[in-house]
C-alpha positions as a Markdown table, in Angstrom:
| # | Residue | x | y | z |
|---|---|---|---|---|
| 1 | Unk | 0.0 | 0.0 | 0.0 |
| 2 | Unk | 1.1 | 3.5 | -0.8 |
| 3 | Unk | 1.9 | 6.0 | 2.0 |
| 4 | Unk | -1.2 | 8.1 | 1.2 |
| 5 | Unk | -3.5 | 5.1 | 1.7 |
| 6 | Unk | -2.0 | 4.5 | 5.2 |
| 7 | Unk | -2.4 | 8.2 | 5.9 |
| 8 | Unk | -6.1 | 8.1 | 5.0 |
| 9 | Unk | -6.6 | 5.0 | 7.1 |
| 10 | Unk | -4.8 | 6.4 | 10.1 |
| 11 | Unk | -6.6 | 9.7 | 9.7 |
| 12 | Unk | -10.0 | 8.0 | 9.6 |
| 13 | Unk | -9.1 | 6.0 | 12.7 |
| 14 | Unk | -8.0 | 9.2 | 14.5 |
| 15 | Unk | -11.2 | 10.9 | 13.7 |
| 16 | Unk | -13.3 | 7.9 | 14.8 |
| 17 | Unk | -11.3 | 7.8 | 18.1 |
| 18 | Unk | -11.9 | 11.5 | 18.7 |
| 19 | Unk | -15.6 | 11.1 | 18.0 |
| 20 | Unk | -15.8 | 8.2 | 20.4 |
| 21 | Unk | -14.0 | 10.3 | 23.0 |
| 22 | Unk | -16.5 | 13.0 | 22.6 |
| 23 | Unk | -19.3 | 10.5 | 23.0 |
| 24 | Unk | -17.9 | 9.3 | 26.3 |
| 25 | Unk | -17.5 | 12.9 | 27.4 |
| 26 | Unk | -21.1 | 13.6 | 26.7 |
| 27 | Unk | -22.2 | 10.4 | 28.5 |
| 28 | Unk | -20.0 | 11.4 | 31.5 |
| 29 | Unk | -21.5 | 14.9 | 31.6 |
| 30 | Unk | -25.0 | 13.4 | 31.5 |
| 31 | Unk | -24.1 | 11.2 | 34.5 |
| 32 | Unk | -22.6 | 14.1 | 36.3 |
| 33 | Unk | -25.8 | 16.1 | 36.0 |
| 34 | Unk | -27.9 | 13.2 | 37.3 |
| 35 | Unk | -25.7 | 11.9 | 40.1 |
| 36 | Unk | -23.5 | 14.9 | 40.9 |
| 37 | Unk | -20.3 | 13.4 | 39.7 |
| 38 | Unk | -18.9 | 11.8 | 36.5 |
| 39 | Unk | -17.9 | 8.2 | 36.6 |
| 40 | Unk | -14.1 | 7.6 | 36.7 |
| 41 | Unk | -14.5 | 5.0 | 33.9 |
| 42 | Unk | -16.0 | 7.5 | 31.5 |
| 43 | Unk | -13.3 | 10.0 | 32.2 |
| 44 | Unk | -10.5 | 7.4 | 31.6 |
| 45 | Unk | -12.1 | 6.2 | 28.4 |
| 46 | Unk | -12.5 | 9.7 | 27.0 |
| 47 | Unk | -8.8 | 10.5 | 27.9 |
| 48 | Unk | -7.6 | 7.2 | 26.4 |
| 49 | Unk | -9.5 | 7.6 | 23.2 |
| 50 | Unk | -8.3 | 11.2 | 22.8 |
| 51 | Unk | -4.7 | 10.1 | 23.4 |
| 52 | Unk | -5.0 | 7.3 | 20.8 |
| 53 | Unk | -6.4 | 9.8 | 18.3 |
| 54 | Unk | -3.4 | 12.1 | 18.9 |
| 55 | Unk | -0.9 | 9.2 | 18.5 |
| 56 | Unk | -2.6 | 8.1 | 15.3 |
| 57 | Unk | -2.5 | 11.7 | 13.9 |
| 58 | Unk | 1.2 | 12.0 | 14.7 |
| 59 | Unk | 1.9 | 8.6 | 12.9 |
| 60 | Unk | -0.3 | 9.8 | 10.0 |
| 61 | Unk | 1.7 | 13.0 | 9.7 |
| 62 | Unk | 5.0 | 11.1 | 9.9 |
| 63 | Unk | 3.8 | 8.7 | 7.2 |
| 64 | Unk | 2.9 | 11.6 | 4.9 |
| 65 | Unk | 6.2 | 13.4 | 5.4 |
| 66 | Unk | 8.3 | 10.2 | 5.0 |
| 67 | Unk | 6.5 | 8.9 | 1.9 |
């Protein structure tokens, strides 16, 4: 596969990861409103997915530069 295909794949995965992180953040906010505090699991999932998205974006950028 060409480097541009890998970049598109990694970019798509990064975007999906950030969308999932946003979904977990919204769910955590909803729980915070109902119970008075967000669940620790929701916070960790949101942070982990956002981190994975950043890592994928960095790898995608490196792939575009090096190809």
